[in-house]
C-alpha positions in Angstrom: 54.5 -8.2 -14.5 54.8 -10.8 -11.8 52.1 -13.3 -11.0 51.5 -11.6 -7.7 51.1 -8.3 -9.5 48.5 -9.8 -11.8 46.7 -11.3 -8.9 46.5 -7.8 -7.2 45.3 -6.2 -10.4 42.7 -9.0 -10.9 41.6 -8.8 -7.3 41.4 -4.9 -7.6 39.4 -5.3 -10.9 37.1 -7.8 -9.2 36.4 -5.5 -6.3 35.8 -2.6 -8.7 33.4 -4.7 -10.8 31.6 -6.0 -7.6 31.3 -2.5 -6.3 30.0 -1.2 -9.6 27.4 -4.1 -9.8 26.3 -3.4 -6.3 25.8 0.3 -7.0 23.9 -0.4 -10.2 21.6 -2.9 -8.5 20.9 -0.7 -5.5 20.3 2.4 -7.7 17.0 0.9 -8.9 15.8 -0.4 -5.5 12.8 1.2 -3.8 13.6 2.0 -0.2 10.1 3.0 0.9 6.7 3.5 -0.4 3.2 4.9 0.3 0.1 5.5 -1.7 -1.8 8.8 -1.4 -5.5 9.1 -1.7 -7.4 12.3 -2.3 -10.3 12.6 0.1 -13.1 15.1 0.8 -13.4 14.3 4.5 -10.0 13.4 6.0 -11.6 12.6 9.5 -13.9 10.1 7.9 -11.1 8.6 5.8 -8.9 8.3 8.8 -11.7 6.5 10.7 -12.1 4.0 7.8 -8.4 3.1 7.6 -8.1 2.9 11.4 -10.9 0.2 11.4 -8.6 -1.7 9.0 -5.8 -1.5 11.5 -3.9 1.6 10.5 -2.6 4.2 13.0 -1.9 7.9 12.5 1.9 8.3 12.1 1.7 12.0 11.2 -1.2 14.6 10.8 -0.9 18.2 9.6 -3.2 21.1 10.4 -4.7 21.0 6.8 -5.9 17.5 7.2 -3.1 15.7 5.4 -2.6 12.5 7.3 -0.2 9.7 7.0 -1.3 6.3 8.4 0.8 3.1 8.9 0.0 -0.5 9.4 3.2 -2.6 9.4 5.2 -1.5 6.3 2.2 -0.2 4.5 1.7 3.6 4.4 -1.4 5.4 3.4 -1.4 9.2 3.0 -4.8 11.0 2.9 -4.7 14.4 1.2 -7.8 16.6 1.5 -9.4 18.3 -1.4 -12.2 20.8 -1.5 -15.6 19.5 -0.5 -17.2 20.7 -3.8 -15.1 18.3 -5.9 -17.5 15.5 -7.0 -15.3 12.6 -5.9 -18.3 10.4 -4.8 -20.2 11.2 -7.9 -17.4 9.7 -10.1 -16.4 7.0 -7.6 -17.5 4.3 -10.1 -14.5 5.3 -12.2 -12.2 4.2 -9.4 -13.4 0.6 -9.5 -11.8 -2.0 -11.6 -11.5 -2.6 -14.6 -11.1 1.2 -15.1 -9.8 2.2 -11.8 -7.4 1.0 -9.2 -7.9 -1.9 -6.7 -6.1 -1.3 -3.3 -5.2 -4.7 -1.9 -4.4 -5.1 1.7 -3.2 -8.4 3.1 -4.0 -9.7 6.7 -3.6 -12.8 8.8 -7.0 -11.8 10.5 -9.5 -11.7 7.6 -12.6 -12.6 9.7 -11.6 -10.1 12.4 -11.3 -7.2 9.9 -14.5 -8.2 8.1 -16.3 -8.1 11.4 -14.6 -4.8 12.3 -15.6 -3.1 9.0 -19.2 -4.5 9.3 -19.6 -3.3 12.9 -18.3 0.2 11.9 -21.0 0.4 9.2 -18.9 0.1 6.2 -20.9 -2.9 4.5 -18.1 -5.2 3.4 -19.0 -7.8 0.8 -18.9 -11.5 1.9 -15.7 -13.3 2.4 -15.2 -15.5 -0.6 -12.6 -17.8 -2.0 -11.4 -16.6 -5.4 -10.7 -18.6 -8.4 -6.9 -18.1 -7.8 -7.2 -19.6 -4.3 -7.1 -16.5 -2.1 -9.9 -15.7 0.4 -11.0 -12.0 0.6 -13.7 -9.5 1.0 -14.2 -6.1 -0.9 -15.6 -2.7 0.1 -15.2 0.9 -0.8 -13.8 3.6 1.4 -15.8 6.8 2.1 -14.5 8.5 -1.1 -15.1 5.5 -3.3 -11.8 3.9 -3.5 -12.1 0.1 -4.2 -10.4 -1.9 -1.4 -9.9 -5.6 -1.3 -8.8 -7.2 2.0 -7.1 -10.5 1.2 -5.9 -13.3 3.5 -2.1 -14.1 3.6 0.8 -12.1 1.9 1.2 -10.0 -1.2 4.0 -12.4 -2.3 3.6 -16.0 -1.1 
């Protein structure tokens, strides 16, 4: 085989290896995301997340609503009123439950907004790891932390 032939074969193998590597790395990439919360009063839940700056992207007749703020998507899925979500809301709080963390460049503004809307946010505090935040629960007891800055600095 000539030197040129080896070069073509090597180049072809390199292109195939690069294509295989690119396919393998993109196969595991997340292209979009949302978190879905089960709520007893979709209207009240929508109002809460709107106060935090979300807007309705899509709403169905049954109350299922998708909200967006920047690249963050929250879906609210209605459940029957008789399910005792608020009774067991304490199970949703850390360290047992989940902490929903939302990041903003307007921490004081969102604190004022949630307070004015009657949601009783905790005080803005600087945490031991350096972030400033406030905490509150949504109408169905989900634990929400609103933090200053970005999720990944």
